[in-house]
PDB file with one MODEL, atoms N, CA, C and O in Angstrom:
MODEL        1
ATOM      1  N   UNK A   1       0.844  -1.174   0.000  1.00  0.00           N
ATOM      2  CA  UNK A   1       0.000   0.000   0.000  1.00  0.00           C
ATOM      3  C   UNK A   1       0.894   1.243   0.000  1.00  0.00           C
ATOM      4  O   UNK A   1       1.798   1.353   0.828  1.00  0.00           O
ATOM      5  N   UNK A   2       0.653   2.155  -0.898  1.00  0.00           N
ATOM      6  CA  UNK A   2       1.444   3.376  -0.975  1.00  0.00           C
ATOM      7  C   UNK A   2       0.679   4.527  -0.333  1.00  0.00           C
ATOM      8  O   UNK A   2      -0.542   4.623  -0.458  1.00  0.00           O
ATOM      9  N   UNK A   3       1.405   5.386   0.348  1.00  0.00           N
ATOM     10  CA  UNK A   3       0.755   6.554   0.935  1.00  0.00           C
ATOM     11  C   UNK A   3       0.805   7.698  -0.070  1.00  0.00           C
ATOM     12  O   UNK A   3       1.797   7.889  -0.773  1.00  0.00           O
ATOM     13  N   UNK A   4      -0.261   8.433  -0.119  1.00  0.00           N
ATOM     14  CA  UNK A   4      -0.351   9.566  -1.027  1.00  0.00           C
ATOM     15  C   UNK A   4      -0.025  10.837  -0.264  1.00  0.00           C
ATOM     16  O   UNK A   4      -0.615  11.115   0.780  1.00  0.00           O
ATOM     17  N   UNK A   5       0.908  11.599  -0.787  1.00  0.00           N
ATOM     18  CA  UNK A   5       1.291  12.876  -0.187  1.00  0.00           C
ATOM     19  C   UNK A   5       0.318  13.936  -0.668  1.00  0.00           C
ATOM     20  O   UNK A   5       0.119  14.094  -1.872  1.00  0.00           O
ATOM     21  N   UNK A   6      -0.287  14.659   0.251  1.00  0.00           N
ATOM     22  CA  UNK A   6      -1.245  15.702  -0.106  1.00  0.00           C
ATOM     23  C   UNK A   6      -0.539  17.051  -0.103  1.00  0.00           C
ATOM     24  O   UNK A   6      -0.015  17.491   0.921  1.00  0.00           O
ATOM     25  N   UNK A   7      -0.533  17.702  -1.265  1.00  0.00           N
ATOM     26  CA  UNK A   7       0.149  18.983  -1.429  1.00  0.00           C
ATOM     27  C   UNK A   7      -0.829  19.973  -2.046  1.00  0.00           C
ATOM     28  O   UNK A   7      -1.588  19.628  -2.952  1.00  0.00           O
ATOM     29  N   UNK A   8      -0.804  21.208  -1.548  1.00  0.00           N
ATOM     30  CA  UNK A   8      -1.667  22.260  -2.089  1.00  0.00           C
ATOM     31  C   UNK A   8      -0.833  23.483  -2.437  1.00  0.00           C
ATOM     32  O   UNK A   8       0.140  23.801  -1.754  1.00  0.00           O
ATOM     33  N   UNK A   9      -1.223  24.159  -3.497  1.00  0.00           N
ATOM     34  CA  UNK A   9      -0.628  25.440  -3.889  1.00  0.00           C
ATOM     35  C   UNK A   9      -1.731  26.483  -3.817  1.00  0.00           C
ATOM     36  O   UNK A   9      -2.751  26.365  -4.496  1.00  0.00           O
ATOM     37  N   UNK A  10      -1.528  27.496  -2.999  1.00  0.00           N
ATOM     38  CA  UNK A  10      -2.538  28.536  -2.808  1.00  0.00           C
ATOM     39  C   UNK A  10      -2.001  29.854  -3.326  1.00  0.00           C
ATOM     40  O   UNK A  10      -0.969  30.342  -2.867  1.00  0.00           O
ATOM     41  N   UNK A  11      -2.706  30.422  -4.280  1.00  0.00           N
ATOM     42  CA  UNK A  11      -2.347  31.759  -4.752  1.00  0.00           C
ATOM     43  C   UNK A  11      -3.073  32.759  -3.860  1.00  0.00           C
ATOM     44  O   UNK A  11      -4.234  32.557  -3.506  1.00  0.00           O
ATOM     45  N   UNK A  12      -2.396  33.818  -3.507  1.00  0.00           N
ATOM     46  CA  UNK A  12      -2.999  34.802  -2.615  1.00  0.00           C
ATOM     47  C   UNK A  12      -3.050  34.311  -1.178  1.00  0.00           C
ATOM     48  O   UNK A  12      -4.034  34.543  -0.476  1.00  0.00           O
ATOM     49  N   UNK A  13      -2.002  33.639  -0.739  1.00  0.00           N
ATOM     50  CA  UNK A  13      -1.981  33.016   0.587  1.00  0.00           C
ATOM     51  C   UNK A  13      -2.059  34.028   1.721  1.00  0.00           C
ATOM     52  O   UNK A  13      -2.486  33.671   2.819  1.00  0.00           O
ATOM     53  N   UNK A  14      -1.662  35.276   1.497  1.00  0.00           N
ATOM     54  CA  UNK A  14      -1.694  36.279   2.564  1.00  0.00           C
ATOM     55  C   UNK A  14      -3.051  36.947   2.700  1.00  0.00           C
ATOM     56  O   UNK A  14      -3.268  37.705   3.645  1.00  0.00           O
ATOM     57  N   UNK A  15      -3.956  36.687   1.789  1.00  0.00           N
ATOM     58  CA  UNK A  15      -5.291  37.264   1.880  1.00  0.00           C
ATOM     59  C   UNK A  15      -6.165  36.538   2.885  1.00  0.00           C
ATOM     60  O   UNK A  15      -5.757  35.520   3.446  1.00  0.00           O
ATOM     61  N   UNK A  16      -7.351  37.049   3.114  1.00  0.00           N
ATOM     62  CA  UNK A  16      -8.256  36.457   4.102  1.00  0.00           C
ATOM     63  C   UNK A  16      -8.615  35.026   3.741  1.00  0.00           C
ATOM     64  O   UNK A  16      -8.478  34.130   4.573  1.00  0.00           O
ATOM     65  N   UNK A  17      -9.067  34.797   2.529  1.00  0.00           N
ATOM     66  CA  UNK A  17      -9.462  33.445   2.121  1.00  0.00           C
ATOM     67  C   UNK A  17      -8.273  32.501   2.058  1.00  0.00           C
ATOM     68  O   UNK A  17      -8.367  31.349   2.484  1.00  0.00           O
ATOM     69  N   UNK A  18      -7.156  32.983   1.530  1.00  0.00           N
ATOM     70  CA  UNK A  18      -5.964  32.151   1.416  1.00  0.00           C
ATOM     71  C   UNK A  18      -5.420  31.723   2.763  1.00  0.00           C
ATOM     72  O   UNK A  18      -4.988  30.582   2.925  1.00  0.00           O
ATOM     73  N   UNK A  19      -5.435  32.629   3.734  1.00  0.00           N
ATOM     74  CA  UNK A  19      -4.915  32.281   5.059  1.00  0.00           C
ATOM     75  C   UNK A  19      -5.830  31.290   5.773  1.00  0.00           C
ATOM     76  O   UNK A  19      -5.343  30.378   6.440  1.00  0.00           O
ATOM     77  N   UNK A  20      -7.150  31.454   5.644  1.00  0.00           N
ATOM     78  CA  UNK A  20      -8.084  30.497   6.253  1.00  0.00           C
ATOM     79  C   UNK A  20      -7.960  29.128   5.595  1.00  0.00           C
ATOM     80  O   UNK A  20      -7.965  28.106   6.282  1.00  0.00           O
ATOM     81  N   UNK A  21      -7.849  29.100   4.277  1.00  0.00           N
ATOM     82  CA  UNK A  21      -7.692  27.837   3.563  1.00  0.00           C
ATOM     83  C   UNK A  21      -6.393  27.143   3.959  1.00  0.00           C
ATOM     84  O   UNK A  21      -6.355  25.921   4.103  1.00  0.00           O
ATOM     85  N   UNK A  22      -5.339  27.919   4.135  1.00  0.00           N
ATOM     86  CA  UNK A  22      -4.057  27.363   4.561  1.00  0.00           C
ATOM     87  C   UNK A  22      -4.190  26.675   5.916  1.00  0.00           C
ATOM     88  O   UNK A  22      -3.737  25.544   6.088  1.00  0.00           O
ATOM     89  N   UNK A  23      -4.806  27.350   6.867  1.00  0.00           N
ATOM     90  CA  UNK A  23      -4.985  26.752   8.193  1.00  0.00           C
ATOM     91  C   UNK A  23      -5.810  25.475   8.121  1.00  0.00           C
ATOM     92  O   UNK A  23      -5.478  24.487   8.777  1.00  0.00           O
ATOM     93  N   UNK A  24      -6.869  25.483   7.342  1.00  0.00           N
ATOM     94  CA  UNK A  24      -7.714  24.293   7.200  1.00  0.00           C
ATOM     95  C   UNK A  24      -6.934  23.121   6.619  1.00  0.00           C
ATOM     96  O   UNK A  24      -6.985  22.009   7.143  1.00  0.00           O
ATOM     97  N   UNK A  25      -6.216  23.376   5.540  1.00  0.00           N
ATOM     98  CA  UNK A  25      -5.468  22.297   4.890  1.00  0.00           C
ATOM     99  C   UNK A  25      -4.337  21.768   5.770  1.00  0.00           C
ATOM    100  O   UNK A  25      -4.062  20.568   5.760  1.00  0.00           O
ATOM    101  N   UNK A  26      -3.681  22.641   6.529  1.00  0.00           N
ATOM    102  CA  UNK A  26      -2.636  22.182   7.438  1.00  0.00           C
ATOM    103  C   UNK A  26      -3.198  21.247   8.500  1.00  0.00           C
ATOM    104  O   UNK A  26      -2.559  20.256   8.855  1.00  0.00           O
ATOM    105  N   UNK A  27      -4.390  21.554   9.011  1.00  0.00           N
ATOM    106  CA  UNK A  27      -5.001  20.676  10.013  1.00  0.00           C
ATOM    107  C   UNK A  27      -5.400  19.334   9.418  1.00  0.00           C
ATOM    108  O   UNK A  27      -5.531  18.349  10.144  1.00  0.00           O
ATOM    109  N   UNK A  28      -5.593  19.285   8.108  1.00  0.00           N
ATOM    110  CA  UNK A  28      -5.947  18.037   7.429  1.00  0.00           C
ATOM    111  C   UNK A  28      -4.724  17.270   6.928  1.00  0.00           C
ATOM    112  O   UNK A  28      -4.864  16.244   6.262  1.00  0.00           O
ATOM    113  N   UNK A  29      -3.519  17.764   7.248  1.00  0.00           N
ATOM    114  CA  UNK A  29      -2.308  17.043   6.911  1.00  0.00           C
ATOM    115  C   UNK A  29      -1.679  17.379   5.569  1.00  0.00           C
ATOM    116  O   UNK A  29      -0.785  16.665   5.115  1.00  0.00           O
ATOM    117  N   UNK A  30      -2.122  18.438   4.932  1.00  0.00           N
ATOM    118  CA  UNK A  30      -1.554  18.845   3.650  1.00  0.00           C
ATOM    119  C   UNK A  30      -0.227  19.561   3.837  1.00  0.00           C
ATOM    120  O   UNK A  30       0.002  20.208   4.859  1.00  0.00           O
ATOM    121  N   UNK A  31       0.648  19.440   2.840  1.00  0.00           N
ATOM    122  CA  UNK A  31       1.803  20.319   2.724  1.00  0.00           C
ATOM    123  C   UNK A  31       1.306  21.499   1.911  1.00  0.00           C
ATOM    124  O   UNK A  31       0.810  21.314   0.799  1.00  0.00           O
ATOM    125  N   UNK A  32       1.425  22.693   2.435  1.00  0.00           N
ATOM    126  CA  UNK A  32       0.870  23.874   1.774  1.00  0.00           C
ATOM    127  C   UNK A  32       1.985  24.780   1.292  1.00  0.00           C
ATOM    128  O   UNK A  32       2.880  25.149   2.052  1.00  0.00           O
ATOM    129  N   UNK A  33       1.918  25.132   0.016  1.00  0.00           N
ATOM    130  CA  UNK A  33       2.828  26.103  -0.592  1.00  0.00           C
ATOM    131  C   UNK A  33       1.975  27.274  -1.057  1.00  0.00           C
ATOM    132  O   UNK A  33       0.842  27.085  -1.498  1.00  0.00           O
ATOM    133  N   UNK A  34       2.513  28.470  -0.958  1.00  0.00           N
ATOM    134  CA  UNK A  34       1.707  29.623  -1.329  1.00  0.00           C
ATOM    135  C   UNK A  34       2.471  30.678  -2.081  1.00  0.00           C
ATOM    136  O   UNK A  34       3.691  30.800  -1.969  1.00  0.00           O
ATOM    137  N   UNK A  35       1.719  31.441  -2.853  1.00  0.00           N
ATOM    138  CA  UNK A  35       2.264  32.569  -3.603  1.00  0.00           C
ATOM    139  C   UNK A  35       1.749  33.858  -2.991  1.00  0.00           C
ATOM    140  O   UNK A  35       0.579  33.968  -2.625  1.00  0.00           O
ATOM    141  N   UNK A  36       2.644  34.833  -2.886  1.00  0.00           N
ATOM    142  CA  UNK A  36       2.227  36.147  -2.414  1.00  0.00           C
ATOM    143  C   UNK A  36       2.469  37.157  -3.524  1.00  0.00           C
ATOM    144  O   UNK A  36       3.379  37.011  -4.340  1.00  0.00           O
ATOM    145  N   UNK A  37       1.636  38.175  -3.531  1.00  0.00           N
ATOM    146  CA  UNK A  37       1.764  39.214  -4.539  1.00  0.00           C
ATOM    147  C   UNK A  37       2.963  40.096  -4.218  1.00  0.00           C
ATOM    148  O   UNK A  37       3.155  40.517  -3.078  1.00  0.00           O
ATOM    149  N   UNK A  38       3.751  40.361  -5.223  1.00  0.00           N
ATOM    150  CA  UNK A  38       4.892  41.248  -5.039  1.00  0.00           C
ATOM    151  C   UNK A  38       4.371  42.679  -4.952  1.00  0.00           C
ATOM    152  O   UNK A  38       3.695  43.165  -5.859  1.00  0.00           O
ATOM    153  N   UNK A  39       4.690  43.327  -3.872  1.00  0.00           N
ATOM    154  CA  UNK A  39       4.288  44.724  -3.710  1.00  0.00           C
ATOM    155  C   UNK A  39       5.300  45.414  -2.797  1.00  0.00           C
ATOM    156  O   UNK A  39       6.185  44.771  -2.231  1.00  0.00           O
ATOM    157  N   UNK A  40       5.158  46.707  -2.666  1.00  0.00           N
ATOM    158  CA  UNK A  40       6.101  47.442  -1.836  1.00  0.00           C
ATOM    159  C   UNK A  40       5.833  47.229  -0.348  1.00  0.00           C
ATOM    160  O   UNK A  40       6.724  47.456   0.470  1.00  0.00           O
ATOM    161  N   UNK A  41       4.649  46.805   0.012  1.00  0.00           N
ATOM    162  CA  UNK A  41       4.293  46.610   1.414  1.00  0.00           C
ATOM    163  C   UNK A  41       3.644  45.238   1.572  1.00  0.00           C
ATOM    164  O   UNK A  41       2.430  45.101   1.419  1.00  0.00           O
ATOM    165  N   UNK A  42       4.443  44.236   1.875  1.00  0.00           N
ATOM    166  CA  UNK A  42       3.924  42.875   2.005  1.00  0.00           C
ATOM    167  C   UNK A  42       3.357  42.689   3.404  1.00  0.00           C
ATOM    168  O   UNK A  42       4.074  42.835   4.393  1.00  0.00           O
ATOM    169  N   UNK A  43       2.077  42.368   3.486  1.00  0.00           N
ATOM    170  CA  UNK A  43       1.405  42.145   4.751  1.00  0.00           C
ATOM    171  C   UNK A  43       1.273  40.641   4.963  1.00  0.00           C
ATOM    172  O   UNK A  43       0.454  39.989   4.316  1.00  0.00           O
ATOM    173  N   UNK A  44       2.073  40.094   5.864  1.00  0.00           N
ATOM    174  CA  UNK A  44       2.061  38.649   6.101  1.00  0.00           C
ATOM    175  C   UNK A  44       1.545  38.288   7.492  1.00  0.00           C
ATOM    176  O   UNK A  44       1.690  37.144   7.923  1.00  0.00           O
ATOM    177  N   UNK A  45       0.950  39.238   8.195  1.00  0.00           N
ATOM    178  CA  UNK A  45       0.547  38.966   9.568  1.00  0.00           C
ATOM    179  C   UNK A  45      -0.502  37.875   9.688  1.00  0.00           C
ATOM    180  O   UNK A  45      -0.590  37.246  10.742  1.00  0.00           O
ATOM    181  N   UNK A  46      -1.304  37.619   8.656  1.00  0.00           N
ATOM    182  CA  UNK A  46      -2.319  36.566   8.730  1.00  0.00           C
ATOM    183  C   UNK A  46      -1.721  35.162   8.709  1.00  0.00           C
ATOM    184  O   UNK A  46      -2.360  34.206   9.148  1.00  0.00           O
ATOM    185  N   UNK A  47      -0.492  35.038   8.198  1.00  0.00           N
ATOM    186  CA  UNK A  47       0.091  33.701   8.046  1.00  0.00           C
ATOM    187  C   UNK A  47       1.410  33.514   8.779  1.00  0.00           C
ATOM    188  O   UNK A  47       1.960  32.413   8.759  1.00  0.00           O
ATOM    189  N   UNK A  48       1.932  34.534   9.417  1.00  0.00           N
ATOM    190  CA  UNK A  48       3.234  34.427  10.086  1.00  0.00           C
ATOM    191  C   UNK A  48       3.277  33.314  11.126  1.00  0.00           C
ATOM    192  O   UNK A  48       4.327  32.700  11.318  1.00  0.00           O
ATOM    193  N   UNK A  49       2.181  33.042  11.792  1.00  0.00           N
ATOM    194  CA  UNK A  49       2.166  32.024  12.842  1.00  0.00           C
ATOM    195  C   UNK A  49       2.182  30.596  12.287  1.00  0.00           C
ATOM    196  O   UNK A  49       2.313  29.645  13.059  1.00  0.00           O
ATOM    197  N   UNK A  50       2.052  30.425  10.965  1.00  0.00           N
ATOM    198  CA  UNK A  50       1.964  29.091  10.374  1.00  0.00           C
ATOM    199  C   UNK A  50       3.227  28.623   9.675  1.00  0.00           C
ATOM    200  O   UNK A  50       3.324  27.444   9.333  1.00  0.00           O
ATOM    201  N   UNK A  51       4.185  29.483   9.452  1.00  0.00           N
ATOM    202  CA  UNK A  51       5.312  29.090   8.617  1.00  0.00           C
ATOM    203  C   UNK A  51       6.355  28.282   9.371  1.00  0.00           C
ATOM    204  O   UNK A  51       6.474  28.367  10.593  1.00  0.00           O
ATOM    205  N   UNK A  52       7.105  27.497   8.613  1.00  0.00           N
ATOM    206  CA  UNK A  52       8.266  26.763   9.111  1.00  0.00           C
ATOM    207  C   UNK A  52       9.431  27.198   8.238  1.00  0.00           C
ATOM    208  O   UNK A  52       9.398  27.028   7.019  1.00  0.00           O
ATOM    209  N   UNK A  53      10.448  27.754   8.853  1.00  0.00           N
ATOM    210  CA  UNK A  53      11.617  28.215   8.104  1.00  0.00           C
ATOM    211  C   UNK A  53      12.591  27.052   7.960  1.00  0.00           C
ATOM    212  O   UNK A  53      13.366  26.771   8.874  1.00  0.00           O
ATOM    213  N   UNK A  54      12.552  26.382   6.822  1.00  0.00           N
ATOM    214  CA  UNK A  54      13.406  25.223   6.587  1.00  0.00           C
ATOM    215  C   UNK A  54      14.754  25.601   5.990  1.00  0.00           C
ATOM    216  O   UNK A  54      15.629  24.747   5.845  1.00  0.00           O
ATOM    217  N   UNK A  55      14.931  26.865   5.643  1.00  0.00           N
ATOM    218  CA  UNK A  55      16.150  27.286   4.969  1.00  0.00           C
ATOM    219  C   UNK A  55      17.225  27.789   5.922  1.00  0.00           C
ATOM    220  O   UNK A  55      18.401  27.846   5.563  1.00  0.00           O
ATOM    221  N   UNK A  56      16.823  28.153   7.137  1.00  0.00           N
ATOM    222  CA  UNK A  56      17.773  28.749   8.063  1.00  0.00           C
ATOM    223  C   UNK A  56      18.012  30.223   7.783  1.00  0.00           C
ATOM    224  O   UNK A  56      18.876  30.835   8.412  1.00  0.00           O
ATOM    225  N   UNK A  57      17.271  30.803   6.858  1.00  0.00           N
ATOM    226  CA  UNK A  57      17.424  32.213   6.497  1.00  0.00           C
ATOM    227  C   UNK A  57      16.289  33.019   7.111  1.00  0.00           C
ATOM    228  O   UNK A  57      15.449  33.553   6.387  1.00  0.00           O
ATOM    229  N   UNK A  58      16.254  33.110   8.399  1.00  0.00           N
ATOM    230  CA  UNK A  58      15.187  33.830   9.083  1.00  0.00           C
ATOM    231  C   UNK A  58      15.139  35.279   8.619  1.00  0.00           C
ATOM    232  O   UNK A  58      16.174  35.900   8.378  1.00  0.00           O
ATOM    233  N   UNK A  59      13.928  35.809   8.497  1.00  0.00           N
ATOM    234  CA  UNK A  59      13.751  37.196   8.115  1.00  0.00           C
ATOM    235  C   UNK A  59      13.524  37.418   6.627  1.00  0.00           C
ATOM    236  O   UNK A  59      13.184  38.531   6.223  1.00  0.00           O
ATOM    237  N   UNK A  60      13.699  36.405   5.810  1.00  0.00           N
ATOM    238  CA  UNK A  60      13.441  36.533   4.374  1.00  0.00           C
ATOM    239  C   UNK A  60      12.180  35.751   4.065  1.00  0.00           C
ATOM    240  O   UNK A  60      12.212  34.526   3.952  1.00  0.00           O
ATOM    241  N   UNK A  61      11.062  36.464   3.927  1.00  0.00           N
ATOM    242  CA  UNK A  61       9.762  35.799   3.787  1.00  0.00           C
ATOM    243  C   UNK A  61       9.718  34.836   2.627  1.00  0.00           C
ATOM    244  O   UNK A  61       9.057  33.802   2.723  1.00  0.00           O
ATOM    245  N   UNK A  62      10.393  35.132   1.537  1.00  0.00           N
ATOM    246  CA  UNK A  62      10.366  34.253   0.381  1.00  0.00           C
ATOM    247  C   UNK A  62      10.992  32.895   0.633  1.00  0.00           C
ATOM    248  O   UNK A  62      10.835  31.985  -0.180  1.00  0.00           O
ATOM    249  N   UNK A  63      11.695  32.741   1.738  1.00  0.00           N
ATOM    250  CA  UNK A  63      12.367  31.487   2.050  1.00  0.00           C
ATOM    251  C   UNK A  63      11.558  30.621   3.015  1.00  0.00           C
ATOM    252  O   UNK A  63      12.044  29.568   3.428  1.00  0.00           O
ATOM    253  N   UNK A  64      10.370  31.014   3.381  1.00  0.00           N
ATOM    254  CA  UNK A  64       9.599  30.278   4.367  1.00  0.00           C
ATOM    255  C   UNK A  64       8.711  29.245   3.689  1.00  0.00           C
ATOM    256  O   UNK A  64       8.174  29.476   2.606  1.00  0.00           O
ATOM    257  N   UNK A  65       8.573  28.127   4.334  1.00  0.00           N
ATOM    258  CA  UNK A  65       7.771  27.027   3.814  1.00  0.00           C
ATOM    259  C   UNK A  65       6.582  26.807   4.715  1.00  0.00           C
ATOM    260  O   UNK A  65       6.741  26.703   5.931  1.00  0.00           O
ATOM    261  N   UNK A  66       5.398  26.735   4.151  1.00  0.00           N
ATOM    262  CA  UNK A  66       4.170  26.531   4.933  1.00  0.00           C
ATOM    263  C   UNK A  66       3.784  25.081   4.913  1.00  0.00           C
ATOM    264  O   UNK A  66       2.779  24.701   5.512  1.00  0.00           O
TER     265      UNK A  66
ENDMDL
END
């Protein structure tokens, strides 16, 4: 029997819907990857509590894995 890895890609992960969907999928055992819009003022406060920094490069949001 093979186990199936559940992976999701969420566009707009920092938005209201994207952040709620991320939390839901994480509780269901998904690996969640997300895209954020490039802008001069990146607001990541909705998802900061969910990330795992696997790169060791703390402080660089683009290096965080959800």
